[in-house]
C-alpha positions in Angstrom: 4.1 -46.2 1.5 0.8 -47.5 0.0 1.3 -49.3 -3.3 -0.9 -46.8 -5.1 1.2 -43.9 -3.8 4.4 -45.3 -5.5 5.4 -43.1 -8.4 5.8 -46.0 -10.8 2.4 -47.3 -9.8 0.8 -43.9 -10.2 2.2 -43.6 -13.8 1.0 -47.1 -14.6 -2.5 -46.4 -13.3 -2.7 -43.0 -15.1 -1.7 -44.7 -18.4 -4.3 -47.5 -17.9 -7.0 -45.0 -17.0 -6.4 -43.1 -20.2 -6.4 -46.2 -22.3 -9.7 -47.3 -20.7 -11.5 -44.0 -21.5 -13.9 -45.4 -24.1 -15.0 -48.3 -21.7 -18.3 -48.1 -19.9 -17.7 -46.1 -16.6 -18.9 -48.9 -14.4 -16.7 -51.4 -16.2 -13.7 -49.1 -16.2 -14.1 -48.6 -12.4 -14.3 -52.3 -11.9 -11.1 -53.0 -14.0 -9.1 -50.2 -12.2 -10.3 -51.4 -8.8 -9.1 -54.9 -9.6 -5.8 -53.7 -10.8 -5.3 -51.6 -7.7 -6.2 -54.4 -5.4 -3.8 -56.7 -7.2 -1.0 -54.2 -7.0 -1.6 -53.4 -3.3 -1.4 -57.1 -2.4 1.7 -57.8 -4.6 3.6 -54.7 -3.5 2.8 -55.4 0.2 4.5 -58.8 -0.2 7.4 -57.5 -2.3 7.8 -53.7 -1.4 11.3 -53.5 -3.0 10.2 -55.1 -6.3 7.6 -52.6 -7.6 9.1 -52.6 -11.1 9.1 -56.4 -11.2 5.4 -56.5 -10.0 4.4 -54.1 -12.8 6.3 -56.1 -15.4 4.6 -59.3 -14.3 1.2 -57.6 -14.6 2.0 -56.6 -18.1 2.0 -53.2 -19.9 -1.1 -51.0 -19.6 -1.9 -51.7 -23.2 -2.2 -55.5 -22.6 -4.4 -54.9 -19.5 -6.6 -52.6 -21.6 -6.9 -55.1 -24.4 -8.0 -57.8 -21.9 -10.5 -55.4 -20.4 -12.1 -54.6 -23.7 -12.2 -58.3 -24.6 -13.9 -59.2 -21.3 -16.4 -56.3 -21.2 -17.2 -56.0 -24.8 -15.2 -52.9 -25.6 -15.0 -51.1 -29.0 -15.2 -53.4 -32.0 -12.3 -54.0 -34.3 -13.8 -51.5 -36.7 -15.2 -48.5 -34.8 -18.7 -47.5 -35.7 -18.1 -43.8 -35.1 -16.2 -42.0 -37.8 -14.5 -39.9 -35.1 -12.9 -43.0 -33.6 -11.3 -44.2 -36.8 -7.5 -44.6 -37.2 -7.2 -41.6 -39.5 -8.7 -39.1 -37.0 -5.5 -38.5 -34.9 -3.5 -37.7 -38.1 -6.3 -35.4 -39.5 -6.5 -33.5 -36.2 -2.7 -33.1 -36.1 -2.6 -31.8 -39.7 -5.4 -29.3 -38.9 -3.6 -28.1 -35.8 -0.3 -27.7 -37.5 -1.7 -26.0 -40.6 -3.6 -23.7 -38.2 -0.4 -23.0 -36.4 1.4 -22.1 -39.7 -1.4 -19.8 -40.7 -1.3 -18.2 -37.2 2.4 -17.6 -37.4 2.3 -16.2 -41.0 -0.7 -14.0 -40.2 0.9 -12.7 -37.0 4.0 -11.6 -39.0 1.7 -9.7 -41.3 -0.2 -8.1 -38.3 2.9 -7.6 -36.1 3.1 -4.2 -34.5 5.4 -1.7 -36.1 8.0 -0.3 -33.7 9.0 3.2 -34.7 12.4 4.6 -33.8 13.1 8.3 -34.0 16.4 10.0 -33.5 17.0 13.7 -32.8 20.3 15.6 -32.4 20.3 18.4 -29.9 23.6 20.3 -29.2 25.6 17.4 -30.7 23.8 14.8 -28.6 21.7 12.2 -30.4 18.6 10.9 -28.5 16.7 8.0 -29.7 13.0 7.3 -28.9 11.2 4.0 -29.5 7.5 4.1 -30.0 5.4 1.0 -29.4 1.6 1.2 -28.8 0.8 -0.9 -25.7 -1.3 -3.9 -26.5 -0.4 -3.9 -30.2 1.1 -7.4 -30.2 -2.0 -8.7 -28.5 -4.2 -7.2 -31.1 -2.0 -8.6 -33.8 -2.2 -12.1 -32.4 -6.0 -11.8 -32.1 -6.3 -10.7 -35.8 -4.0 -13.6 -36.8 -6.1 -16.0 -34.8 -9.2 -15.2 -36.9 -7.5 -16.7 -40.0 -6.7 -19.9 -38.1 -10.1 -20.1 -36.5 -11.8 -22.4 -39.1 -9.1 -25.0 -38.8 -9.2 -24.9 -35.0 -13.0 -25.3 -35.1 -12.7 -28.4 -37.4 -10.1 -29.9 -35.1 -12.2 -29.1 -32.0 -15.2 -30.9 -33.5 -13.3 -34.0 -34.3 -11.6 -34.1 -30.9 -14.9 -33.5 -29.1 -16.7 -36.3 -30.9 -13.8 -38.8 -30.6 -13.3 -41.3 -27.8 -9.6 -41.7 -28.6 -8.5 -39.2 -25.9 -9.1 -38.5 -22.3 -10.7 -35.3 -21.1 -7.3 -33.9 -20.2 -5.9 -34.7 -23.6 -8.9 -33.2 -25.3 -8.4 -30.0 -23.3 -4.8 -29.9 -24.5 -5.9 -30.2 -28.1 -8.4 -27.4 -27.6 -5.9 -24.9 -26.1 -3.1 -25.4 -28.5 -3.9 -22.7 -31.0 -5.5 -20.2 -28.5 -2.5 -20.7 -26.2 -0.1 -20.1 -29.1 -1.9 -16.9 -30.0 -1.7 -15.8 -26.3 2.1 -16.5 -26.2 2.7 -14.6 -29.4 0.7 -11.6 -28.3 1.3 -11.6 -24.6 5.0 -12.1 -24.2 6.2 -9.2 -26.4 3.7 -6.8 -24.6 4.8 -8.0 -21.2 8.5 -7.6 -22.2 7.8 -4.1 -23.3 6.2 -3.2 -20.0 9.1 -4.6 -18.1 12.2 -3.8 -20.1 11.2 -1.6 -23.0 12.6 -2.2 -26.4 14.9 -5.0 -25.2 12.0 -6.8 -23.4 9.9 -6.4 -26.5 12.5 -8.3 -28.6 13.1 -10.9 -25.9 9.4 -11.5 -25.5 8.8 -11.8 -29.2 11.6 -14.3 -29.7 10.6 -16.3 -26.6 7.0 -16.6 -27.7 8.0 -17.6 -31.2 10.4 -20.3 -30.0 7.9 -21.7 -27.5 5.2 -21.9 -30.2 7.5 -23.3 -32.9 9.1 -26.0 -30.7 6.7 -26.9 -28.0 3.5 -27.0 -29.9 4.6 -29.5 -32.6 6.0 -31.7 -29.9 2.7 -31.7 -28.0 0.9 -32.4 -31.3 3.1 -35.4 -31.9 2.5 -36.8 -28.4 -1.2 -36.4 -28.6 -1.3 -37.9 -32.0 0.6 -40.9 -30.8 -1.8 -41.3 -27.9 -4.8 -41.3 -30.3 -3.1 -43.9 -32.6 -2.3 -46.0 -29.6 -6.0 -46.1 -28.6 -6.8 -47.1 -32.2 -4.4 -50.0 -32.1 -5.9 -51.2 -28.8 -9.5 -51.0 -30.2 -8.5 -52.8 -33.4 -6.6 -55.6 -31.6 
């Protein structure tokens, strides 16, 4: 197996690539090529000691700091407001507040499920009425209230150099993805299983949004703050 195909090496290079995002593309390519060359040679000599080779090279943060020092990376005090240390926290607060508004607004716009019962010859029949697509429309309406906060977060993320393109994309889809889950899963459940599916879909969407989104916000915020620490070191 080539050194750069080893799972630990792939994770190391991915982390280093993300940390070097603000560096000039030519300089970034040069640094990554040098690290790959070093790893290929070292692992070829010691194929069973990949973890030790990476430990001797040092954590990706140390390599990134050395690269910035050598190639004249970002100054200790960023010149762009969007690269300052407070930006990751501000973006996180905007996203979480937007999520809260989305959830509260969705509850207000949630579709009303009507249940009617009728007794015929001693037999009670129950009919559940749910207008198809109502949950999706409710999520869209709720999204309008969270839109200003999402736009503010999107502008900050777009202007900032603290995240990679993939991480920026994750920031951008957090609130729209949450709205899609809240509206789409109940409607899908209704189409598949009726009233039971509607309940399961609504609970599943809510749990995913309430649990997964804050975790992703925390991870992306940590990545941004990590970049700030590297720039300031």
